[in-house]
All heavy atoms as TSV, in Angstrom:
chain	resi	resn	atom	element	x	y	z
A	1	MET	N	N	-0.506	11.284	-14.259
A	1	MET	CA	C	-0.829	12.580	-13.728
A	1	MET	C	C	0.318	13.099	-12.857
A	1	MET	O	O	0.657	14.277	-12.918
A	1	MET	CB	C	-2.125	12.508	-12.924
A	1	MET	CG	C	-2.502	13.835	-12.329
A	1	MET	SD	S	-3.929	13.728	-11.249
A	1	MET	CE	C	-5.195	14.187	-12.354
A	2	ALA	N	N	0.883	12.212	-12.044
A	2	ALA	CA	C	1.988	12.630	-11.173
A	2	ALA	C	C	3.183	13.103	-12.001
A	2	ALA	O	O	3.845	14.071	-11.628
A	2	ALA	CB	C	2.390	11.490	-10.250
A	3	GLN	N	N	3.438	12.424	-13.108
A	3	GLN	CA	C	4.551	12.835	-13.961
A	3	GLN	C	C	4.288	14.203	-14.573
A	3	GLN	O	O	5.174	15.053	-14.590
A	3	GLN	CB	C	4.772	11.817	-15.082
A	3	GLN	CG	C	5.438	10.552	-14.631
A	3	GLN	CD	C	5.562	9.557	-15.759
A	3	GLN	OE1	O	4.618	9.316	-16.490
A	3	GLN	NE2	N	6.736	8.966	-15.892
A	4	LYS	N	N	3.089	14.416	-15.078
A	4	LYS	CA	C	2.778	15.686	-15.744
A	4	LYS	C	C	2.817	16.863	-14.782
A	4	LYS	O	O	3.210	17.961	-15.159
A	4	LYS	CB	C	1.411	15.608	-16.415
A	4	LYS	CG	C	1.427	14.736	-17.646
A	4	LYS	CD	C	0.105	14.818	-18.377
A	4	LYS	CE	C	0.130	13.902	-19.561
A	4	LYS	NZ	N	0.227	14.573	-20.818
A	5	THR	N	N	2.380	16.641	-13.542
A	5	THR	CA	C	2.338	17.729	-12.569
A	5	THR	C	C	3.571	17.765	-11.673
A	5	THR	O	O	3.689	18.637	-10.822
A	5	THR	CB	C	1.084	17.602	-11.682
A	5	THR	OG1	O	1.148	16.358	-10.966
A	5	THR	CG2	C	-0.187	17.675	-12.492
A	6	LYS	N	N	4.463	16.793	-11.892
A	6	LYS	CA	C	5.669	16.670	-11.063
A	6	LYS	C	C	5.313	16.608	-9.579
A	6	LYS	O	O	5.994	17.182	-8.730
A	6	LYS	CB	C	6.643	17.797	-11.371
A	6	LYS	CG	C	7.133	17.752	-12.797
A	6	LYS	CD	C	8.183	18.794	-13.081
A	6	LYS	CE	C	8.753	18.536	-14.420
A	6	LYS	NZ	N	8.469	19.331	-15.481
A	7	SER	N	N	4.240	15.880	-9.294
A	7	SER	CA	C	3.769	15.721	-7.915
A	7	SER	C	C	4.475	14.566	-7.221
A	7	SER	O	O	4.918	13.616	-7.861
A	7	SER	CB	C	2.264	15.432	-7.903
A	7	SER	OG	O	1.548	16.493	-8.460
A	8	LYS	N	N	4.528	14.660	-5.924
A	8	LYS	CA	C	5.016	13.553	-5.111
A	8	LYS	C	C	3.815	12.652	-4.827
A	8	LYS	O	O	2.679	13.105	-4.837
A	8	LYS	CB	C	5.628	14.070	-3.823
A	8	LYS	CG	C	6.851	14.920	-4.100
A	8	LYS	CD	C	7.455	15.461	-2.856
A	8	LYS	CE	C	8.617	16.354	-3.274
A	8	LYS	NZ	N	9.529	16.627	-2.240
A	9	VAL	N	N	4.088	11.365	-4.573
A	9	VAL	CA	C	3.016	10.392	-4.454
A	9	VAL	C	C	3.104	9.649	-3.126
A	9	VAL	O	O	4.184	9.290	-2.674
A	9	VAL	CB	C	3.104	9.378	-5.623
A	9	VAL	CG1	C	2.139	8.229	-5.433
A	9	VAL	CG2	C	2.855	10.078	-6.947
A	10	ILE	N	N	1.941	9.431	-2.534
A	10	ILE	CA	C	1.798	8.510	-1.410
A	10	ILE	C	C	0.922	7.380	-1.921
A	10	ILE	O	O	-0.199	7.604	-2.384
A	10	ILE	CB	C	1.145	9.179	-0.187
A	10	ILE	CG1	C	2.020	10.323	0.320
A	10	ILE	CG2	C	0.895	8.141	0.917
A	10	ILE	CD1	C	1.380	11.154	1.421
A	11	TYR	N	N	1.436	6.171	-1.862
A	11	TYR	CA	C	0.726	4.993	-2.363
A	11	TYR	C	C	-0.047	4.347	-1.218
A	11	TYR	O	O	0.517	4.006	-0.189
A	11	TYR	CB	C	1.734	4.018	-2.979
A	11	TYR	CG	C	1.194	2.663	-3.343
A	11	TYR	CD1	C	-0.025	2.517	-3.983
A	11	TYR	CD2	C	1.918	1.522	-3.060
A	11	TYR	CE1	C	-0.502	1.262	-4.327
A	11	TYR	CE2	C	1.452	0.267	-3.407
A	11	TYR	CZ	C	0.233	0.152	-4.034
A	11	TYR	OH	O	-0.238	-1.085	-4.375
A	12	ASN	N	N	-1.350	4.196	-1.383
A	12	ASN	CA	C	-2.214	3.562	-0.393
A	12	ASN	C	C	-2.365	2.090	-0.771
A	12	ASN	O	O	-3.181	1.740	-1.611
A	12	ASN	CB	C	-3.562	4.272	-0.337
A	12	ASN	CG	C	-4.462	3.722	0.749
A	12	ASN	OD1	O	-4.097	2.807	1.478
A	12	ASN	ND2	N	-5.645	4.281	0.854
A	13	ALA	N	N	-1.574	1.223	-0.155
A	13	ALA	CA	C	-1.572	-0.197	-0.477
A	13	ALA	C	C	-2.673	-0.920	0.301
A	13	ALA	O	O	-2.800	-0.751	1.506
A	13	ALA	CB	C	-0.218	-0.806	-0.144
A	14	ASN	N	N	-3.443	-1.725	-0.395
A	14	ASN	CA	C	-4.496	-2.510	0.235
A	14	ASN	C	C	-3.909	-3.871	0.601
A	14	ASN	O	O	-3.706	-4.717	-0.253
A	14	ASN	CB	C	-5.674	-2.661	-0.724
A	14	ASN	CG	C	-6.851	-3.370	-0.099
A	14	ASN	OD1	O	-6.708	-4.201	0.789
A	14	ASN	ND2	N	-8.031	-3.039	-0.568
A	15	VAL	N	N	-3.656	-4.085	1.871
A	15	VAL	CA	C	-3.020	-5.334	2.285
A	15	VAL	C	C	-4.014	-6.490	2.395
A	15	VAL	O	O	-3.608	-7.642	2.504
A	15	VAL	CB	C	-2.225	-5.191	3.604
A	15	VAL	CG1	C	-1.106	-4.200	3.444
A	15	VAL	CG2	C	-3.117	-4.813	4.757
A	16	LEU	N	N	-5.301	-6.201	2.359
A	16	LEU	CA	C	-6.295	-7.277	2.422
A	16	LEU	C	C	-6.453	-7.995	1.095
A	16	LEU	O	O	-6.635	-9.212	1.061
A	16	LEU	CB	C	-7.659	-6.735	2.857
A	16	LEU	CG	C	-7.817	-6.375	4.317
A	16	LEU	CD1	C	-9.224	-5.854	4.589
A	16	LEU	CD2	C	-7.520	-7.557	5.215
A	17	THR	N	N	-6.390	-7.257	0.001
A	17	THR	CA	C	-6.651	-7.872	-1.305
A	17	THR	C	C	-5.422	-7.973	-2.193
A	17	THR	O	O	-5.462	-8.665	-3.198
A	17	THR	CB	C	-7.748	-7.101	-2.064
A	17	THR	OG1	O	-7.311	-5.760	-2.267
A	17	THR	CG2	C	-9.058	-7.114	-1.295
A	18	ALA	N	N	-4.348	-7.284	-1.841
A	18	ALA	CA	C	-3.145	-7.308	-2.677
A	18	ALA	C	C	-2.118	-8.278	-2.093
A	18	ALA	O	O	-1.925	-8.338	-0.881
A	18	ALA	CB	C	-2.538	-5.917	-2.774
A	19	ASP	N	N	-1.474	-8.995	-2.958
A	19	ASP	CA	C	-0.348	-9.834	-2.579
A	19	ASP	C	C	0.837	-8.908	-2.300
A	19	ASP	O	O	0.980	-7.883	-2.974
A	19	ASP	CB	C	-0.040	-10.772	-3.752
A	19	ASP	CG	C	1.120	-11.674	-3.476
A	19	ASP	OD1	O	0.896	-12.746	-2.892
A	19	ASP	OD2	O	2.254	-11.299	-3.852
A	20	PRO	N	N	1.678	-9.223	-1.305
A	20	PRO	CA	C	2.828	-8.342	-1.047
A	20	PRO	C	C	3.664	-8.052	-2.296
A	20	PRO	O	O	4.145	-6.930	-2.465
A	20	PRO	CB	C	3.643	-9.121	0.000
A	20	PRO	CG	C	2.622	-9.938	0.716
A	20	PRO	CD	C	1.609	-10.323	-0.336
A	21	GLN	N	N	3.807	-9.021	-3.185
A	21	GLN	CA	C	4.588	-8.796	-4.404
A	21	GLN	C	C	3.911	-7.750	-5.289
A	21	GLN	O	O	4.589	-6.964	-5.952
A	21	GLN	CB	C	4.804	-10.089	-5.180
A	21	GLN	CG	C	5.740	-9.917	-6.363
A	21	GLN	CD	C	7.113	-9.406	-5.956
A	21	GLN	OE1	O	7.744	-9.939	-5.047
A	21	GLN	NE2	N	7.589	-8.363	-6.628
A	22	GLU	N	N	2.588	-7.722	-5.294
A	22	GLU	CA	C	1.866	-6.710	-6.073
A	22	GLU	C	C	2.182	-5.312	-5.556
A	22	GLU	O	O	2.394	-4.382	-6.342
A	22	GLU	CB	C	0.363	-6.968	-5.988
A	22	GLU	CG	C	-0.471	-5.983	-6.775
A	22	GLU	CD	C	-1.961	-6.230	-6.624
A	22	GLU	OE1	O	-2.377	-7.341	-6.240
A	22	GLU	OE2	O	-2.725	-5.284	-6.893
A	23	VAL	N	N	2.240	-5.156	-4.241
A	23	VAL	CA	C	2.582	-3.858	-3.646
A	23	VAL	C	C	3.990	-3.456	-4.074
A	23	VAL	O	O	4.224	-2.321	-4.485
A	23	VAL	CB	C	2.454	-3.914	-2.106
A	23	VAL	CG1	C	2.940	-2.619	-1.471
A	23	VAL	CG2	C	1.014	-4.205	-1.693
A	24	ILE	N	N	4.910	-4.392	-4.004
A	24	ILE	CA	C	6.290	-4.123	-4.409
A	24	ILE	C	C	6.366	-3.784	-5.895
A	24	ILE	O	O	7.100	-2.875	-6.298
A	24	ILE	CB	C	7.192	-5.314	-4.046
A	24	ILE	CG1	C	7.293	-5.425	-2.525
A	24	ILE	CG2	C	8.579	-5.183	-4.680
A	24	ILE	CD1	C	7.896	-6.712	-2.021
A	25	ASP	N	N	5.580	-4.466	-6.716
A	25	ASP	CA	C	5.562	-4.182	-8.158
A	25	ASP	C	C	5.062	-2.770	-8.443
A	25	ASP	O	O	5.600	-2.079	-9.320
A	25	ASP	CB	C	4.690	-5.203	-8.898
A	25	ASP	CG	C	5.303	-6.590	-8.943
A	25	ASP	OD1	O	6.511	-6.738	-8.656
A	25	ASP	OD2	O	4.554	-7.541	-9.253
A	26	VAL	N	N	4.048	-2.328	-7.712
A	26	VAL	CA	C	3.526	-0.965	-7.914
A	26	VAL	C	C	4.589	0.059	-7.501
A	26	VAL	O	O	4.820	1.046	-8.210
A	26	VAL	CB	C	2.210	-0.745	-7.133
A	26	VAL	CG1	C	1.793	0.718	-7.160
A	26	VAL	CG2	C	1.106	-1.622	-7.693
A	27	ILE	N	N	5.242	-0.192	-6.381
A	27	ILE	CA	C	6.315	0.703	-5.933
A	27	ILE	C	C	7.420	0.769	-6.990
A	27	ILE	O	O	7.899	1.857	-7.344
A	27	ILE	CB	C	6.878	0.246	-4.571
A	27	ILE	CG1	C	5.823	0.452	-3.482
A	27	ILE	CG2	C	8.170	0.981	-4.226
A	27	ILE	CD1	C	6.147	-0.216	-2.162
A	28	SER	N	N	7.803	-0.380	-7.526
A	28	SER	CA	C	8.837	-0.431	-8.571
A	28	SER	C	C	8.400	0.328	-9.823
A	28	SER	O	O	9.208	0.994	-10.470
A	28	SER	CB	C	9.150	-1.880	-8.931
A	28	SER	OG	O	9.705	-2.552	-7.836
A	29	LEU	N	N	7.121	0.233	-10.159
A	29	LEU	CA	C	6.591	0.942	-11.326
A	29	LEU	C	C	6.720	2.456	-11.147
A	29	LEU	O	O	7.160	3.164	-12.051
A	29	LEU	CB	C	5.127	0.556	-11.559
A	29	LEU	CG	C	4.469	1.130	-12.792
A	29	LEU	CD1	C	5.077	0.537	-14.056
A	29	LEU	CD2	C	2.972	0.853	-12.765
A	30	PHE	N	N	6.350	2.936	-9.957
A	30	PHE	CA	C	6.520	4.375	-9.680
A	30	PHE	C	C	7.982	4.769	-9.854
A	30	PHE	O	O	8.302	5.757	-10.517
A	30	PHE	CB	C	6.076	4.722	-8.254
A	30	PHE	CG	C	4.590	4.757	-8.043
A	30	PHE	CD1	C	4.037	4.167	-6.919
A	30	PHE	CD2	C	3.741	5.379	-8.934
A	30	PHE	CE1	C	2.657	4.200	-6.693
A	30	PHE	CE2	C	2.368	5.420	-8.730
A	30	PHE	CZ	C	1.829	4.823	-7.604
A	31	GLN	N	N	8.870	4.002	-9.241
A	31	GLN	CA	C	10.290	4.326	-9.283
A	31	GLN	C	C	10.855	4.277	-10.697
A	31	GLN	O	O	11.631	5.139	-11.084
A	31	GLN	CB	C	11.070	3.387	-8.360
A	31	GLN	CG	C	10.748	3.616	-6.901
A	31	GLN	CD	C	11.377	2.581	-5.977
A	31	GLN	OE1	O	11.627	1.451	-6.374
A	31	GLN	NE2	N	11.613	2.977	-4.736
A	32	SER	N	N	10.437	3.284	-11.473
A	32	SER	CA	C	10.969	3.156	-12.837
A	32	SER	C	C	10.502	4.273	-13.760
A	32	SER	O	O	11.113	4.518	-14.788
A	32	SER	CB	C	10.592	1.792	-13.429
A	32	SER	OG	O	9.206	1.724	-13.700
A	33	HIS	N	N	9.419	4.953	-13.380
A	33	HIS	CA	C	8.925	6.076	-14.176
A	33	HIS	C	C	9.335	7.428	-13.596
A	33	HIS	O	O	8.819	8.475	-13.990
A	33	HIS	CB	C	7.402	5.995	-14.311
A	33	HIS	CG	C	6.970	4.947	-15.278
A	33	HIS	ND1	N	6.791	3.625	-14.927
A	33	HIS	CD2	C	6.705	5.015	-16.602
A	33	HIS	CE1	C	6.418	2.930	-15.980
A	33	HIS	NE2	N	6.374	3.752	-17.020
A	34	GLY	N	N	10.252	7.388	-12.626
A	34	GLY	CA	C	10.771	8.632	-12.064
A	34	GLY	C	C	9.783	9.382	-11.200
A	34	GLY	O	O	9.907	10.591	-11.007
A	35	ILE	N	N	8.794	8.680	-10.672
A	35	ILE	CA	C	7.798	9.312	-9.808
A	35	ILE	C	C	8.323	9.295	-8.386
A	35	ILE	O	O	8.778	8.273	-7.883
A	35	ILE	CB	C	6.441	8.582	-9.919
A	35	ILE	CG1	C	5.893	8.748	-11.339
A	35	ILE	CG2	C	5.454	9.098	-8.884
A	35	ILE	CD1	C	4.684	7.900	-11.656
A	36	ASP	N	N	8.257	10.445	-7.734
A	36	ASP	CA	C	8.796	10.601	-6.386
A	36	ASP	C	C	7.807	10.025	-5.366
A	36	ASP	O	O	6.861	10.688	-4.961
A	36	ASP	CB	C	9.073	12.082	-6.107
A	36	ASP	CG	C	9.844	12.302	-4.824
A	36	ASP	OD1	O	10.276	11.321	-4.190
A	36	ASP	OD2	O	10.014	13.476	-4.458
A	37	LEU	N	N	8.022	8.781	-4.975
A	37	LEU	CA	C	7.177	8.110	-3.999
A	37	LEU	C	C	7.690	8.468	-2.613
A	37	LEU	O	O	8.794	8.092	-2.232
A	37	LEU	CB	C	7.219	6.599	-4.212
A	37	LEU	CG	C	6.395	5.743	-3.266
A	37	LEU	CD1	C	4.906	6.024	-3.444
A	37	LEU	CD2	C	6.690	4.273	-3.493
A	38	ILE	N	N	6.891	9.219	-1.860
A	38	ILE	CA	C	7.355	9.694	-0.554
A	38	ILE	C	C	6.812	8.866	0.607
A	38	ILE	O	O	7.214	9.069	1.748
A	38	ILE	CB	C	7.024	11.187	-0.347
A	38	ILE	CG1	C	5.524	11.428	-0.398
A	38	ILE	CG2	C	7.770	12.043	-1.359
A	38	ILE	CD1	C	5.118	12.837	0.028
A	39	GLY	N	N	5.913	7.937	0.307
A	39	GLY	CA	C	5.403	7.099	1.386
A	39	GLY	C	C	4.460	6.026	0.879
A	39	GLY	O	O	3.925	6.113	-0.222
A	40	VAL	N	N	4.302	5.001	1.716
A	40	VAL	CA	C	3.353	3.939	1.437
A	40	VAL	C	C	2.448	3.827	2.652
A	40	VAL	O	O	2.923	3.597	3.768
A	40	VAL	CB	C	4.065	2.587	1.178
A	40	VAL	CG1	C	3.043	1.481	0.948
A	40	VAL	CG2	C	5.010	2.697	-0.011
A	41	GLU	N	N	1.169	4.021	2.436
A	41	GLU	CA	C	0.204	3.939	3.531
A	41	GLU	C	C	-0.327	2.509	3.626
A	41	GLU	O	O	-0.746	1.914	2.642
A	41	GLU	CB	C	-0.966	4.892	3.289
A	41	GLU	CG	C	-2.026	4.789	4.360
A	41	GLU	CD	C	-3.261	5.632	4.089
A	41	GLU	OE1	O	-3.233	6.469	3.177
A	41	GLU	OE2	O	-4.255	5.424	4.794
A	42	LEU	N	N	-0.302	1.970	4.821
A	42	LEU	CA	C	-0.895	0.670	5.101
A	42	LEU	C	C	-1.985	0.894	6.153
A	42	LEU	O	O	-1.799	1.667	7.080
A	42	LEU	CB	C	0.144	-0.310	5.643
A	42	LEU	CG	C	1.348	-0.571	4.753
A	42	LEU	CD1	C	2.349	-1.460	5.471
A	42	LEU	CD2	C	0.928	-1.217	3.453
A	43	GLY	N	N	-3.097	0.228	6.025
A	43	GLY	CA	C	-4.142	0.336	7.031
A	43	GLY	C	C	-5.356	1.115	6.606
A	43	GLY	O	O	-6.275	1.318	7.394
A	44	GLY	N	N	-5.399	1.548	5.358
A	44	GLY	CA	C	-6.551	2.310	4.882
A	44	GLY	C	C	-7.849	1.527	4.934
A	44	GLY	O	O	-8.930	2.106	5.057
A	45	GLU	N	N	-7.748	0.197	4.880
A	45	GLU	CA	C	-8.955	-0.630	4.900
A	45	GLU	C	C	-9.693	-0.516	6.221
A	45	GLU	O	O	-10.894	-0.764	6.298
A	45	GLU	CB	C	-8.612	-2.117	4.688
A	45	GLU	CG	C	-7.911	-2.419	3.403
A	45	GLU	CD	C	-6.405	-2.317	3.532
A	45	GLU	OE1	O	-5.884	-1.871	4.561
A	45	GLU	OE2	O	-5.740	-2.693	2.568
A	46	LEU	N	N	-8.993	-0.135	7.282
A	46	LEU	CA	C	-9.615	-0.061	8.601
A	46	LEU	C	C	-10.693	1.009	8.675
A	46	LEU	O	O	-11.558	0.957	9.548
A	46	LEU	CB	C	-8.554	0.183	9.672
A	46	LEU	CG	C	-7.511	-0.927	9.822
A	46	LEU	CD1	C	-6.477	-0.543	10.868
A	46	LEU	CD2	C	-8.167	-2.248	10.180
A	47	THR	N	N	-10.671	1.968	7.766
A	47	THR	CA	C	-11.692	3.022	7.766
A	47	THR	C	C	-12.803	2.757	6.757
A	47	THR	O	O	-13.724	3.552	6.644
A	47	THR	CB	C	-11.057	4.391	7.445
A	47	THR	OG1	O	-10.466	4.339	6.138
A	47	THR	CG2	C	-10.003	4.759	8.472
A	48	ASN	N	N	-12.719	1.648	6.050
A	48	ASN	CA	C	-13.703	1.320	5.013
A	48	ASN	C	C	-14.716	0.313	5.564
A	48	ASN	O	O	-14.368	-0.816	5.874
A	48	ASN	CB	C	-12.980	0.744	3.791
A	48	ASN	CG	C	-13.896	0.541	2.616
A	48	ASN	OD1	O	-15.102	0.330	2.765
A	48	ASN	ND2	N	-13.330	0.581	1.427
A	49	ARG	N	N	-15.953	0.723	5.660
A	49	ARG	CA	C	-16.991	-0.150	6.221
A	49	ARG	C	C	-17.196	-1.434	5.427
A	49	ARG	O	O	-17.683	-2.418	5.945
A	49	ARG	CB	C	-18.312	0.609	6.318
A	49	ARG	CG	C	-18.278	1.693	7.340
A	49	ARG	CD	C	-19.610	2.412	7.375
A	49	ARG	NE	N	-19.507	3.561	8.234
A	49	ARG	CZ	C	-20.352	3.800	9.205
A	49	ARG	NH1	N	-21.360	2.997	9.416
A	49	ARG	NH2	N	-20.203	4.852	9.962
A	50	THR	N	N	-16.815	-1.428	4.162
A	50	THR	CA	C	-16.960	-2.617	3.327
A	50	THR	C	C	-16.197	-3.793	3.914
A	50	THR	O	O	-16.624	-4.935	3.816
A	50	THR	CB	C	-16.440	-2.329	1.902
A	50	THR	OG1	O	-17.150	-1.215	1.378
A	50	THR	CG2	C	-16.623	-3.516	0.993
A	51	TYR	N	N	-15.069	-3.510	4.532
A	51	TYR	CA	C	-14.215	-4.567	5.069
A	51	TYR	C	C	-14.495	-4.868	6.546
A	51	TYR	O	O	-13.918	-5.787	7.107
A	51	TYR	CB	C	-12.743	-4.191	4.923
A	51	TYR	CG	C	-12.282	-4.096	3.500
A	51	TYR	CD1	C	-11.914	-2.875	2.951
A	51	TYR	CD2	C	-12.215	-5.222	2.696
A	51	TYR	CE1	C	-11.488	-2.785	1.641
A	51	TYR	CE2	C	-11.790	-5.146	1.384
A	51	TYR	CZ	C	-11.425	-3.921	0.873
A	51	TYR	OH	O	-10.994	-3.840	-0.417
A	52	LYS	N	N	-15.358	-4.093	7.181
A	52	LYS	CA	C	-15.560	-4.202	8.625
A	52	LYS	C	C	-15.859	-5.629	9.077
A	52	LYS	O	O	-15.336	-6.093	10.085
A	52	LYS	CB	C	-16.676	-3.256	9.067
A	52	LYS	CG	C	-16.823	-3.166	10.562
A	52	LYS	CD	C	-17.855	-2.141	10.933
A	52	LYS	CE	C	-17.919	-2.010	12.441
A	52	LYS	NZ	N	-18.865	-1.001	12.847
A	53	HIS	N	N	-16.659	-6.350	8.321
A	53	HIS	CA	C	-17.052	-7.703	8.717
A	53	HIS	C	C	-15.966	-8.753	8.474
A	53	HIS	O	O	-16.043	-9.861	8.985
A	53	HIS	CB	C	-18.336	-8.112	7.996
A	53	HIS	CG	C	-18.154	-8.323	6.527
A	53	HIS	ND1	N	-17.997	-7.275	5.647
A	53	HIS	CD2	C	-18.072	-9.453	5.791
A	53	HIS	CE1	C	-17.840	-7.760	4.427
A	53	HIS	NE2	N	-17.882	-9.080	4.492
A	54	VAL	N	N	-14.933	-8.428	7.713
A	54	VAL	CA	C	-13.891	-9.410	7.406
A	54	VAL	C	C	-12.564	-9.148	8.117
A	54	VAL	O	O	-11.648	-9.949	8.002
A	54	VAL	CB	C	-13.617	-9.509	5.880
A	54	VAL	CG1	C	-14.806	-10.038	5.143
A	54	VAL	CG2	C	-13.170	-8.178	5.318
A	55	ILE	N	N	-12.466	-8.066	8.843
A	55	ILE	CA	C	-11.203	-7.723	9.477
A	55	ILE	C	C	-11.156	-8.246	10.910
A	55	ILE	O	O	-11.969	-7.880	11.738
A	55	ILE	CB	C	-10.963	-6.190	9.473
A	55	ILE	CG1	C	-10.796	-5.678	8.054
A	55	ILE	CG2	C	-9.733	-5.843	10.300
A	55	ILE	CD1	C	-10.640	-4.183	7.947
A	56	ASP	N	N	-10.208	-9.129	11.142
A	56	ASP	CA	C	-9.838	-9.538	12.498
A	56	ASP	C	C	-8.606	-8.700	12.815
A	56	ASP	O	O	-7.557	-8.867	12.175
A	56	ASP	CB	C	-9.532	-11.031	12.534
A	56	ASP	CG	C	-8.985	-11.483	13.871
A	56	ASP	OD1	O	-7.922	-10.965	14.291
A	56	ASP	OD2	O	-9.608	-12.363	14.498
A	57	ILE	N	N	-8.715	-7.792	13.749
A	57	ILE	CA	C	-7.673	-6.787	13.955
A	57	ILE	C	C	-6.309	-7.412	14.248
A	57	ILE	O	O	-5.285	-6.943	13.756
A	57	ILE	CB	C	-8.070	-5.758	15.042
A	57	ILE	CG1	C	-7.129	-4.543	15.013
A	57	ILE	CG2	C	-8.122	-6.388	16.405
A	57	ILE	CD1	C	-7.187	-3.736	13.767
A	58	ASP	N	N	-6.271	-8.494	15.030
A	58	ASP	CA	C	-4.981	-9.123	15.336
A	58	ASP	C	C	-4.349	-9.730	14.086
A	58	ASP	O	O	-3.149	-9.582	13.857
A	58	ASP	CB	C	-5.149	-10.186	16.424
A	58	ASP	CG	C	-5.526	-9.578	17.765
A	58	ASP	OD1	O	-4.996	-8.489	18.090
A	58	ASP	OD2	O	-6.364	-10.169	18.469
A	59	LYS	N	N	-5.159	-10.387	13.273
A	59	LYS	CA	C	-4.647	-10.961	12.019
A	59	LYS	C	C	-4.231	-9.852	11.060
A	59	LYS	O	O	-3.246	-9.970	10.348
A	59	LYS	CB	C	-5.696	-11.852	11.370
A	59	LYS	CG	C	-5.909	-13.149	12.102
A	59	LYS	CD	C	-6.960	-13.991	11.416
A	59	LYS	CE	C	-7.212	-15.279	12.191
A	59	LYS	NZ	N	-8.267	-16.087	11.587
A	60	TYR	N	N	-4.993	-8.755	11.055
A	60	TYR	CA	C	-4.685	-7.636	10.171
A	60	TYR	C	C	-3.335	-7.013	10.536
A	60	TYR	O	O	-2.523	-6.713	9.664
A	60	TYR	CB	C	-5.792	-6.584	10.218
A	60	TYR	CG	C	-5.567	-5.482	9.224
A	60	TYR	CD1	C	-5.935	-5.640	7.895
A	60	TYR	CD2	C	-4.957	-4.293	9.592
A	60	TYR	CE1	C	-5.706	-4.650	6.961
A	60	TYR	CE2	C	-4.731	-3.295	8.671
A	60	TYR	CZ	C	-5.106	-3.480	7.359
A	60	TYR	OH	O	-4.861	-2.498	6.446
A	61	ILE	N	N	-3.101	-6.835	11.827
A	61	ILE	CA	C	-1.826	-6.261	12.268
A	61	ILE	C	C	-0.674	-7.176	11.878
A	61	ILE	O	O	0.361	-6.714	11.386
A	61	ILE	CB	C	-1.846	-5.991	13.791
A	61	ILE	CG1	C	-2.795	-4.826	14.084
A	61	ILE	CG2	C	-0.448	-5.704	14.319
A	61	ILE	CD1	C	-3.092	-4.610	15.558
A	62	THR	N	N	-0.841	-8.475	12.055
A	62	THR	CA	C	0.188	-9.437	11.671
A	62	THR	C	C	0.461	-9.361	10.171
A	62	THR	O	O	1.615	-9.308	9.732
A	62	THR	CB	C	-0.235	-10.869	12.070
A	62	THR	OG1	O	-0.409	-10.915	13.489
A	62	THR	CG2	C	0.803	-11.882	11.639
A	63	LEU	N	N	-0.604	-9.344	9.368
A	63	LEU	CA	C	-0.464	-9.258	7.915
A	63	LEU	C	C	0.220	-7.962	7.502
A	63	LEU	O	O	1.110	-7.952	6.648
A	63	LEU	CB	C	-1.840	-9.362	7.248
A	63	LEU	CG	C	-1.889	-9.231	5.736
A	63	LEU	CD1	C	-1.077	-10.335	5.067
A	63	LEU	CD2	C	-3.336	-9.271	5.257
A	64	THR	N	N	-0.158	-6.864	8.123
A	64	THR	CA	C	0.421	-5.562	7.799
A	64	THR	C	C	1.913	-5.533	8.125
A	64	THR	O	O	2.717	-4.983	7.364
A	64	THR	CB	C	-0.325	-4.441	8.533
A	64	THR	OG1	O	-1.702	-4.483	8.167
A	64	THR	CG2	C	0.227	-3.079	8.180
A	65	LYS	N	N	2.297	-6.147	9.233
A	65	LYS	CA	C	3.722	-6.212	9.586
A	65	LYS	C	C	4.505	-7.005	8.539
A	65	LYS	O	O	5.624	-6.625	8.174
A	65	LYS	CB	C	3.902	-6.843	10.963
A	65	LYS	CG	C	3.525	-5.915	12.100
A	65	LYS	CD	C	3.702	-6.601	13.444
A	65	LYS	CE	C	3.315	-5.693	14.583
A	65	LYS	NZ	N	3.446	-6.363	15.896
A	66	ILE	N	N	3.922	-8.097	8.052
A	66	ILE	CA	C	4.580	-8.904	7.020
A	66	ILE	C	C	4.789	-8.070	5.762
A	66	ILE	O	O	5.882	-8.055	5.181
A	66	ILE	CB	C	3.752	-10.170	6.719
A	66	ILE	CG1	C	3.801	-11.132	7.907
A	66	ILE	CG2	C	4.248	-10.850	5.445
A	66	ILE	CD1	C	2.796	-12.264	7.836
A	67	VAL	N	N	3.743	-7.378	5.331
A	67	VAL	CA	C	3.828	-6.556	4.115
A	67	VAL	C	C	4.849	-5.423	4.316
A	67	VAL	O	O	5.676	-5.170	3.439
A	67	VAL	CB	C	2.442	-6.003	3.711
A	67	VAL	CG1	C	2.568	-5.013	2.568
A	67	VAL	CG2	C	1.506	-7.128	3.351
A	68	ALA	N	N	4.821	-4.769	5.474
A	68	ALA	CA	C	5.750	-3.674	5.741
A	68	ALA	C	C	7.193	-4.160	5.700
A	68	ALA	O	O	8.063	-3.498	5.121
A	68	ALA	CB	C	5.447	-3.046	7.102
A	69	ASN	N	N	7.449	-5.319	6.265
A	69	ASN	CA	C	8.811	-5.868	6.246
A	69	ASN	C	C	9.268	-6.195	4.839
A	69	ASN	O	O	10.424	-5.974	4.479
A	69	ASN	CB	C	8.909	-7.102	7.148
A	69	ASN	CG	C	8.911	-6.744	8.616
A	69	ASN	OD1	O	9.327	-5.668	9.004
A	69	ASN	ND2	N	8.409	-7.642	9.445
A	70	LYS	N	N	8.370	-6.721	4.006
A	70	LYS	CA	C	8.732	-7.038	2.612
A	70	LYS	C	C	8.996	-5.761	1.817
A	70	LYS	O	O	9.866	-5.731	0.963
A	70	LYS	CB	C	7.651	-7.883	1.967
A	70	LYS	CG	C	7.629	-9.286	2.531
A	70	LYS	CD	C	6.673	-10.176	1.813
A	70	LYS	CE	C	6.748	-11.546	2.440
A	70	LYS	NZ	N	6.152	-12.583	1.671
A	71	ILE	N	N	8.233	-4.714	2.095
A	71	ILE	CA	C	8.428	-3.441	1.394
A	71	ILE	C	C	9.798	-2.848	1.741
A	71	ILE	O	O	10.497	-2.341	0.876
A	71	ILE	CB	C	7.305	-2.437	1.742
A	71	ILE	CG1	C	5.987	-2.899	1.152
A	71	ILE	CG2	C	7.653	-1.038	1.263
A	71	ILE	CD1	C	4.793	-2.102	1.642
A	72	ARG	N	N	10.150	-2.921	2.989
A	72	ARG	CA	C	11.453	-2.367	3.410
A	72	ARG	C	C	12.575	-3.033	2.656
A	72	ARG	O	O	13.536	-2.483	2.264
A	72	ARG	CB	C	11.648	-2.553	4.913
A	72	ARG	CG	C	10.803	-1.596	5.710
A	72	ARG	CD	C	11.162	-1.693	7.195
A	72	ARG	NE	N	10.196	-0.932	7.938
A	72	ARG	CZ	C	9.300	-1.450	8.754
A	72	ARG	NH1	N	9.256	-2.727	8.987
A	72	ARG	NH2	N	8.455	-0.673	9.383
């Protein structure tokens, strides 16, 4: 859809269920198809009640920092 509409994309990466390499693979897929990826959102799970019981905020912040560093 992004290719057909020539839209820019913000990728919402789920750091709770995705391996950091999976996030990098999705980013690479966008890039290899000429899709203009303008950002990667981390932390979307914090607003999802489904994850509320499994999120330890300190561990989540640590995990998010690891994923962000690998993406860079």
